[in-house]
TITORGU-552550 format. One record per atom (N, C-alpha, C): residue number from 0; residue in one letter; atom name; x, y, z. Coordinates in Angstrom, 1 decimal. Layout:
residues N
<NUM; A; CA; <X; Y; Z>>
...
//
This chain:
residues 126
<0; M; N; <-55.0; 14.7; 1.9>>
<0; M; CA; <-54.8; 13.9; 0.7>>
<0; M; C; <-54.3; 14.8; -0.4>>
<1; F; N; <-54.9; 16.0; -0.7>>
<1; F; CA; <-54.5; 16.8; -1.8>>
<1; F; C; <-53.1; 17.4; -1.5>>
<2; S; N; <-52.8; 17.8; -0.3>>
<2; S; CA; <-51.5; 18.4; 0.0>>
<2; S; C; <-50.4; 17.4; -0.3>>
<3; K; N; <-50.6; 16.1; 0.0>>
<3; K; CA; <-49.6; 15.0; -0.3>>
<3; K; C; <-49.5; 14.8; -1.8>>
<4; T; N; <-50.5; 14.9; -2.5>>
<4; T; CA; <-50.5; 14.8; -4.0>>
<4; T; C; <-49.6; 15.8; -4.6>>
<5; L; N; <-49.5; 17.0; -4.1>>
<5; L; CA; <-48.7; 18.0; -4.7>>
<5; L; C; <-47.2; 17.6; -4.6>>
<6; N; N; <-46.8; 16.8; -3.6>>
<6; N; CA; <-45.5; 16.3; -3.5>>
<6; N; C; <-45.0; 15.3; -4.6>>
<7; Y; N; <-46.0; 14.6; -5.2>>
<7; Y; CA; <-45.7; 13.6; -6.2>>
<7; Y; C; <-45.2; 14.2; -7.5>>
<8; T; N; <-45.7; 15.3; -7.9>>
<8; T; CA; <-45.4; 15.9; -9.2>>
<8; T; C; <-45.1; 17.4; -9.0>>
<9; K; N; <-43.9; 17.8; -9.4>>
<9; K; CA; <-43.5; 19.2; -9.2>>
<9; K; C; <-44.4; 20.1; -10.0>>
<10; S; N; <-45.0; 19.6; -11.1>>
<10; S; CA; <-45.8; 20.5; -12.0>>
<10; S; C; <-47.2; 20.8; -11.5>>
<11; Y; N; <-47.7; 20.0; -10.5>>
<11; Y; CA; <-49.0; 20.3; -9.9>>
<11; Y; C; <-48.8; 21.5; -9.0>>
<12; Q; N; <-49.6; 22.5; -9.3>>
<12; Q; CA; <-49.4; 23.8; -8.6>>
<12; Q; C; <-50.6; 24.0; -7.6>>
<13; R; N; <-51.8; 23.5; -8.0>>
<13; R; CA; <-53.0; 23.8; -7.2>>
<13; R; C; <-53.9; 22.6; -7.4>>
<14; I; N; <-54.6; 22.2; -6.4>>
<14; I; CA; <-55.6; 21.1; -6.5>>
<14; I; C; <-56.8; 21.6; -5.7>>
<15; S; N; <-58.0; 21.4; -6.3>>
<15; S; CA; <-59.2; 21.7; -5.6>>
<15; S; C; <-60.3; 20.7; -5.9>>
<16; F; N; <-61.3; 20.6; -4.9>>
<16; F; CA; <-62.5; 19.9; -5.2>>
<16; F; C; <-63.6; 20.9; -5.3>>
<17; V; N; <-64.4; 20.7; -6.4>>
<17; V; CA; <-65.5; 21.6; -6.7>>
<17; V; C; <-66.8; 20.7; -6.6>>
<18; D; N; <-67.8; 21.2; -5.8>>
<18; D; CA; <-69.0; 20.5; -5.7>>
<18; D; C; <-69.8; 20.5; -6.9>>
<19; N; N; <-71.0; 19.9; -6.9>>
<19; N; CA; <-71.8; 19.8; -8.1>>
<19; N; C; <-72.5; 21.2; -8.5>>
<20; A; N; <-72.3; 22.2; -7.7>>
<20; A; CA; <-72.8; 23.5; -8.0>>
<20; A; C; <-71.7; 24.4; -8.5>>
<21; G; N; <-70.5; 23.9; -8.5>>
<21; G; CA; <-69.3; 24.7; -9.0>>
<21; G; C; <-68.6; 25.5; -7.9>>
<22; K; N; <-68.9; 25.2; -6.7>>
<22; K; CA; <-68.2; 25.9; -5.6>>
<22; K; C; <-67.0; 25.1; -5.1>>
<23; E; N; <-65.9; 25.7; -4.9>>
<23; E; CA; <-64.7; 25.0; -4.3>>
<23; E; C; <-65.0; 24.7; -2.9>>
<24; N; N; <-64.7; 23.5; -2.5>>
<24; N; CA; <-64.8; 23.1; -1.1>>
<24; N; C; <-63.5; 22.9; -0.4>>
<25; V; N; <-62.5; 22.5; -1.2>>
<25; V; CA; <-61.2; 22.2; -0.6>>
<25; V; C; <-60.2; 22.8; -1.7>>
<26; V; N; <-59.2; 23.6; -1.2>>
<26; V; CA; <-58.2; 24.1; -2.2>>
<26; V; C; <-56.8; 24.0; -1.5>>
<27; V; N; <-55.9; 23.5; -2.2>>
<27; V; CA; <-54.5; 23.4; -1.7>>
<27; V; C; <-53.6; 23.8; -2.8>>
<28; D; N; <-52.6; 24.6; -2.4>>
<28; D; CA; <-51.5; 25.0; -3.4>>
<28; D; C; <-50.2; 24.7; -2.7>>
<29; R; N; <-49.1; 25.1; -3.3>>
<29; R; CA; <-47.8; 24.8; -2.7>>
<29; R; C; <-47.5; 25.4; -1.3>>
<30; A; N; <-48.3; 26.5; -1.0>>
<30; A; CA; <-48.2; 27.1; 0.3>>
<30; A; C; <-49.0; 26.5; 1.4>>
<31; G; N; <-49.9; 25.6; 1.0>>
<31; G; CA; <-50.8; 24.9; 1.9>>
<31; G; C; <-52.3; 25.1; 1.6>>
<32; Y; N; <-53.1; 24.9; 2.6>>
<32; Y; CA; <-54.5; 25.0; 2.4>>
<32; Y; C; <-54.9; 26.5; 2.2>>
<33; I; N; <-55.9; 26.7; 1.3>>
<33; I; CA; <-56.4; 28.0; 1.0>>
<33; I; C; <-57.8; 28.1; 1.5>>
<34; K; N; <-58.1; 29.2; 2.2>>
<34; K; CA; <-59.4; 29.3; 2.8>>
<34; K; C; <-60.4; 30.2; 1.9>>
<35; K; N; <-59.8; 30.8; 0.9>>
<35; K; CA; <-60.7; 31.6; 0.0>>
<35; K; C; <-61.1; 30.7; -1.2>>
<36; Y; N; <-62.4; 30.4; -1.2>>
<36; Y; CA; <-62.9; 29.6; -2.3>>
<36; Y; C; <-63.5; 30.4; -3.4>>
<37; N; N; <-63.4; 29.8; -4.6>>
<37; N; CA; <-64.0; 30.4; -5.8>>
<37; N; C; <-65.3; 29.7; -6.2>>
<38; D; N; <-66.1; 30.5; -6.9>>
<38; D; CA; <-67.3; 29.9; -7.6>>
<38; D; C; <-66.9; 29.7; -9.1>>
<39; L; N; <-66.8; 28.4; -9.5>>
<39; L; CA; <-66.3; 28.1; -10.8>>
<39; L; C; <-67.5; 27.7; -11.7>>
<40; S; N; <-68.7; 27.9; -11.2>>
<40; S; CA; <-69.9; 27.4; -11.9>>
<40; S; C; <-70.1; 28.0; -13.3>>
<41; S; N; <-69.5; 29.2; -13.6>>
<41; S; CA; <-69.7; 29.8; -14.9>>
<41; S; C; <-68.5; 29.6; -15.8>>
<42; T; N; <-67.5; 28.8; -15.4>>
<42; T; CA; <-66.3; 28.6; -16.2>>
<42; T; C; <-66.6; 27.5; -17.2>>
<43; K; N; <-65.8; 27.6; -18.3>>
<43; K; CA; <-66.0; 26.6; -19.4>>
<43; K; C; <-65.6; 25.2; -18.9>>
<44; L; N; <-64.6; 25.1; -18.1>>
<44; L; CA; <-64.1; 23.8; -17.6>>
<44; L; C; <-65.2; 23.1; -16.8>>
<45; F; N; <-65.8; 23.9; -15.8>>
<45; F; CA; <-66.9; 23.3; -15.0>>
<45; F; C; <-68.1; 22.9; -15.8>>
<46; T; N; <-68.5; 23.7; -16.8>>
<46; T; CA; <-69.6; 23.4; -17.7>>
<46; T; C; <-69.4; 22.1; -18.4>>
<47; L; N; <-68.1; 21.9; -18.9>>
<47; L; CA; <-67.8; 20.7; -19.6>>
<47; L; C; <-67.9; 19.5; -18.7>>
<48; L; N; <-67.3; 19.7; -17.5>>
<48; L; CA; <-67.3; 18.6; -16.5>>
<48; L; C; <-68.8; 18.2; -16.1>>
<49; K; N; <-69.6; 19.2; -15.8>>
<49; K; CA; <-70.9; 18.9; -15.3>>
<49; K; C; <-71.8; 18.2; -16.4>>
<50; S; N; <-71.5; 18.5; -17.7>>
<50; S; CA; <-72.3; 17.9; -18.7>>
<50; S; C; <-71.6; 16.6; -19.3>>
<51; G; N; <-70.5; 16.3; -18.7>>
<51; G; CA; <-69.7; 15.1; -19.1>>
<51; G; C; <-70.2; 13.8; -18.6>>
<52; N; N; <-69.4; 12.8; -18.7>>
<52; N; CA; <-69.7; 11.4; -18.3>>
<52; N; C; <-68.8; 10.9; -17.2>>
<53; R; N; <-69.3; 9.9; -16.5>>
<53; R; CA; <-68.5; 9.3; -15.5>>
<53; R; C; <-67.1; 9.0; -16.0>>
<54; G; N; <-66.1; 9.5; -15.2>>
<54; G; CA; <-64.7; 9.3; -15.5>>
<54; G; C; <-64.1; 10.3; -16.6>>
<55; S; N; <-64.9; 11.2; -17.0>>
<55; S; CA; <-64.4; 12.2; -18.0>>
<55; S; C; <-63.3; 13.0; -17.5>>
<56; L; N; <-62.4; 13.5; -18.4>>
<56; L; CA; <-61.3; 14.3; -18.0>>
<56; L; C; <-61.3; 15.5; -19.1>>
<57; Y; N; <-61.2; 16.7; -18.6>>
<57; Y; CA; <-61.2; 17.8; -19.6>>
<57; Y; C; <-60.0; 18.7; -19.2>>
<58; I; N; <-59.5; 19.4; -20.2>>
<58; I; CA; <-58.3; 20.3; -20.1>>
<58; I; C; <-58.7; 21.6; -20.7>>
<59; E; N; <-58.3; 22.7; -20.0>>
<59; E; CA; <-58.5; 24.0; -20.4>>
<59; E; C; <-57.2; 24.8; -20.3>>
<60; G; N; <-57.0; 25.7; -21.2>>
<60; G; CA; <-55.8; 26.5; -21.1>>
<60; G; C; <-55.0; 26.4; -22.4>>
<61; P; N; <-53.9; 26.9; -22.5>>
<61; P; CA; <-53.0; 27.4; -21.4>>
<61; P; C; <-53.4; 28.8; -21.0>>
<62; Y; N; <-53.0; 29.1; -19.7>>
<62; Y; CA; <-53.3; 30.4; -19.1>>
<62; Y; C; <-51.9; 30.9; -18.5>>
<63; R; N; <-52.0; 32.1; -18.0>>
<63; R; CA; <-50.9; 32.6; -17.2>>
<63; R; C; <-51.4; 32.9; -15.8>>
<64; D; N; <-50.6; 32.6; -14.7>>
<64; D; CA; <-51.1; 32.9; -13.4>>
<64; D; C; <-50.7; 34.3; -13.0>>
<65; K; N; <-50.9; 34.8; -11.8>>
<65; K; CA; <-50.7; 36.1; -11.4>>
<65; K; C; <-49.2; 36.5; -11.5>>
<66; N; N; <-48.3; 35.5; -11.5>>
<66; N; CA; <-46.9; 35.7; -11.6>>
<66; N; C; <-46.3; 35.5; -13.0>>
<67; G; N; <-47.3; 35.3; -13.9>>
<67; G; CA; <-46.9; 35.2; -15.3>>
<67; G; C; <-46.4; 33.8; -15.7>>
<68; K; N; <-46.6; 32.8; -14.9>>
<68; K; CA; <-46.2; 31.4; -15.1>>
<68; K; C; <-47.3; 30.7; -15.9>>
<69; A; N; <-46.9; 29.9; -17.0>>
<69; A; CA; <-47.9; 29.2; -17.8>>
<69; A; C; <-48.4; 28.0; -17.1>>
<70; F; N; <-49.7; 27.7; -17.3>>
<70; F; CA; <-50.3; 26.5; -16.7>>
<70; F; C; <-51.6; 26.1; -17.5>>
<71; F; N; <-52.0; 24.9; -17.3>>
<71; F; CA; <-53.4; 24.6; -17.8>>
<71; F; C; <-54.1; 23.9; -16.7>>
<72; S; N; <-55.4; 23.8; -16.8>>
<72; S; CA; <-56.2; 23.2; -15.8>>
<72; S; C; <-56.8; 21.9; -16.3>>
<73; I; N; <-56.7; 20.8; -15.4>>
<73; I; CA; <-57.3; 19.5; -15.7>>
<73; I; C; <-58.4; 19.3; -14.8>>
<74; G; N; <-59.6; 18.9; -15.3>>
<74; G; CA; <-60.7; 18.6; -14.5>>
<74; G; C; <-61.1; 17.2; -14.6>>
<75; I; N; <-61.4; 16.5; -13.5>>
<75; I; CA; <-61.8; 15.1; -13.5>>
<75; I; C; <-63.2; 15.0; -12.9>>
<76; Y; N; <-64.1; 14.5; -13.7>>
<76; Y; CA; <-65.5; 14.2; -13.3>>
<76; Y; C; <-65.5; 13.2; -12.1>>
<77; K; N; <-66.2; 13.5; -11.1>>
<77; K; CA; <-66.4; 12.6; -9.9>>
<77; K; C; <-67.9; 12.3; -9.7>>
<78; V; N; <-68.1; 11.0; -9.5>>
<78; V; CA; <-69.5; 10.6; -9.3>>
<78; V; C; <-69.8; 10.6; -7.8>>
<79; D; N; <-71.0; 11.1; -7.5>>
<79; D; CA; <-71.5; 10.9; -6.1>>
<79; D; C; <-72.1; 9.5; -6.1>>
<80; E; N; <-71.5; 8.6; -5.4>>
<80; E; CA; <-72.0; 7.2; -5.4>>
<80; E; C; <-73.3; 7.0; -4.8>>
<81; D; N; <-73.8; 7.9; -3.9>>
<81; D; CA; <-75.1; 7.8; -3.3>>
<81; D; C; <-76.2; 8.1; -4.3>>
<82; I; N; <-76.0; 8.9; -5.3>>
<82; I; CA; <-77.0; 9.2; -6.3>>
<82; I; C; <-76.6; 8.7; -7.7>>
<83; G; N; <-75.4; 8.3; -7.9>>
<83; G; CA; <-75.0; 7.8; -9.1>>
<83; G; C; <-74.8; 8.8; -10.2>>
<84; M; N; <-74.7; 10.1; -9.9>>
<84; M; CA; <-74.6; 11.2; -10.8>>
<84; M; C; <-73.5; 12.1; -10.5>>
<85; F; N; <-73.3; 13.1; -11.3>>
<85; F; CA; <-72.2; 14.1; -11.1>>
<85; F; C; <-72.3; 14.6; -9.6>>
<86; G; N; <-71.1; 14.5; -9.0>>
<86; G; CA; <-71.1; 15.0; -7.6>>
<86; G; C; <-70.0; 16.1; -7.4>>
<87; G; N; <-69.3; 16.4; -8.5>>
<87; G; CA; <-68.3; 17.5; -8.4>>
<87; G; C; <-67.1; 17.1; -9.2>>
<88; A; N; <-66.0; 17.7; -9.0>>
<88; A; CA; <-64.8; 17.5; -9.8>>
<88; A; C; <-63.6; 17.8; -9.0>>
<89; V; N; <-62.5; 17.1; -9.4>>
<89; V; CA; <-61.2; 17.5; -8.9>>
<89; V; C; <-60.5; 18.3; -10.0>>
<90; I; N; <-60.0; 19.4; -9.7>>
<90; I; CA; <-59.3; 20.3; -10.7>>
<90; I; C; <-57.9; 20.5; -10.2>>
<91; I; N; <-57.0; 20.2; -11.2>>
<91; I; CA; <-55.5; 20.4; -10.9>>
<91; I; C; <-55.0; 21.4; -11.9>>
<92; D; N; <-54.3; 22.4; -11.3>>
<92; D; CA; <-53.6; 23.4; -12.2>>
<92; D; C; <-52.2; 22.9; -12.4>>
<93; Y; N; <-51.8; 22.6; -13.6>>
<93; Y; CA; <-50.6; 22.0; -14.0>>
<93; Y; C; <-49.6; 23.0; -14.6>>
<94; S; N; <-48.5; 23.2; -14.1>>
<94; S; CA; <-47.5; 24.1; -14.6>>
<94; S; C; <-46.9; 23.7; -15.9>>
<95; L; N; <-46.8; 24.5; -16.8>>
<95; L; CA; <-46.1; 24.2; -18.1>>
<95; L; C; <-44.7; 24.7; -18.1>>
<96; E; N; <-44.2; 25.3; -17.0>>
<96; E; CA; <-42.9; 25.9; -17.0>>
<96; E; C; <-41.7; 24.9; -17.4>>
<97; A; N; <-41.7; 23.8; -16.8>>
<97; A; CA; <-40.7; 22.8; -17.1>>
<97; A; C; <-40.7; 22.4; -18.5>>
<98; F; N; <-41.9; 22.2; -19.1>>
<98; F; CA; <-42.1; 21.8; -20.5>>
<98; F; C; <-41.6; 22.9; -21.4>>
<99; L; N; <-41.9; 24.2; -21.1>>
<99; L; CA; <-41.5; 25.3; -21.9>>
<99; L; C; <-40.0; 25.5; -21.8>>
<100; E; N; <-39.4; 25.2; -20.7>>
<100; E; CA; <-37.9; 25.3; -20.6>>
<100; E; C; <-37.3; 24.2; -21.4>>
<101; Y; N; <-37.9; 23.0; -21.4>>
<101; Y; CA; <-37.4; 21.9; -22.3>>
<101; Y; C; <-37.5; 22.3; -23.7>>
<102; L; N; <-38.6; 22.9; -24.1>>
<102; L; CA; <-38.7; 23.3; -25.5>>
<102; L; C; <-37.7; 24.3; -25.9>>
<103; N; N; <-37.4; 25.2; -25.0>>
<103; N; CA; <-36.3; 26.2; -25.3>>
<103; N; C; <-35.0; 25.6; -25.7>>
<104; R; N; <-34.7; 24.4; -25.1>>
<104; R; CA; <-33.4; 23.8; -25.4>>
<104; R; C; <-33.4; 23.0; -26.7>>
<105; I; N; <-34.6; 22.8; -27.3>>
<105; I; CA; <-34.7; 22.1; -28.6>>
<105; I; C; <-34.5; 23.0; -29.7>>
<106; K; N; <-33.6; 22.7; -30.6>>
<106; K; CA; <-33.3; 23.6; -31.8>>
<106; K; C; <-33.6; 22.8; -33.1>>
<107; I; N; <-34.2; 23.4; -34.0>>
<107; I; CA; <-34.4; 22.8; -35.3>>
<107; I; C; <-33.8; 23.8; -36.3>>
<108; F; N; <-32.8; 23.4; -37.0>>
<108; F; CA; <-32.1; 24.4; -37.9>>
<108; F; C; <-31.7; 25.7; -37.1>>
<109; W; N; <-31.1; 25.5; -35.9>>
<109; W; CA; <-30.6; 26.6; -35.1>>
<109; W; C; <-31.7; 27.5; -34.6>>
<110; V; N; <-32.9; 27.1; -34.7>>
<110; V; CA; <-34.0; 28.0; -34.2>>
<110; V; C; <-34.8; 27.2; -33.1>>
<111; S; N; <-35.0; 27.9; -32.0>>
<111; S; CA; <-35.7; 27.2; -30.8>>
<111; S; C; <-37.1; 26.9; -31.2>>
<112; V; N; <-37.5; 25.7; -30.8>>
<112; V; CA; <-38.9; 25.2; -31.0>>
<112; V; C; <-39.9; 26.2; -30.3>>
<113; S; N; <-39.5; 26.7; -29.2>>
<113; S; CA; <-40.4; 27.6; -28.5>>
<113; S; C; <-40.6; 28.9; -29.2>>
<114; L; N; <-39.7; 29.3; -30.0>>
<114; L; CA; <-39.9; 30.5; -30.9>>
<114; L; C; <-40.9; 30.2; -31.9>>
<115; K; N; <-40.8; 29.0; -32.5>>
<115; K; CA; <-41.8; 28.6; -33.5>>
<115; K; C; <-43.2; 28.5; -32.9>>
<116; L; N; <-43.2; 27.9; -31.7>>
<116; L; CA; <-44.5; 27.7; -31.0>>
<116; L; C; <-45.2; 29.1; -30.7>>
<117; R; N; <-44.4; 30.1; -30.5>>
<117; R; CA; <-45.0; 31.4; -30.2>>
<117; R; C; <-45.8; 32.0; -31.4>>
<118; Q; N; <-45.5; 31.4; -32.6>>
<118; Q; CA; <-46.2; 31.9; -33.8>>
<118; Q; C; <-47.5; 31.2; -34.0>>
<119; V; N; <-47.8; 30.2; -33.2>>
<119; V; CA; <-49.1; 29.5; -33.2>>
<119; V; C; <-50.1; 30.3; -32.3>>
<120; P; N; <-51.3; 30.7; -32.8>>
<120; P; CA; <-52.1; 31.6; -32.1>>
<120; P; C; <-52.4; 31.2; -30.6>>
<121; L; N; <-52.7; 29.9; -30.4>>
<121; L; CA; <-53.0; 29.4; -29.1>>
<121; L; C; <-51.9; 29.7; -28.1>>
<122; F; N; <-50.6; 29.6; -28.5>>
<122; F; CA; <-49.5; 29.8; -27.7>>
<122; F; C; <-48.8; 31.1; -27.9>>
<123; G; N; <-49.4; 32.1; -28.6>>
<123; G; CA; <-48.8; 33.3; -28.9>>
<123; G; C; <-48.1; 34.1; -27.8>>
<124; N; N; <-48.6; 34.0; -26.6>>
<124; N; CA; <-48.1; 34.8; -25.5>>
<124; N; C; <-47.2; 34.0; -24.6>>
<125; F; N; <-46.7; 32.8; -25.1>>
<125; F; CA; <-45.8; 32.0; -24.3>>
<125; F; C; <-44.5; 32.1; -24.9>>
//
């Protein structure tokens, strides 16, 4: 299911399911299934998700991946229907590259919007 989801949106770079303890159980990226799982229990995103509510959605980032590409992570709270409580989360790493390329083409008074964006502390290294 996750591998097919990557085909729907070019910007989806990685999708994982994290159990209620913060351990990845399924991970898929554009190269296929990944067998090396991470423990996300101490991350801010997982902490927000675990303390959230049914149907909650949280976003963390922006970050840079190992290749220097900009992305943010989206976490979706999932309920374990057997117990009616937090059962884990689906986390999607969403590439910002197409968006940043689009911003590069926008000019206001002959200045690229992305140049102005770099002056904002959150986006300073983008």
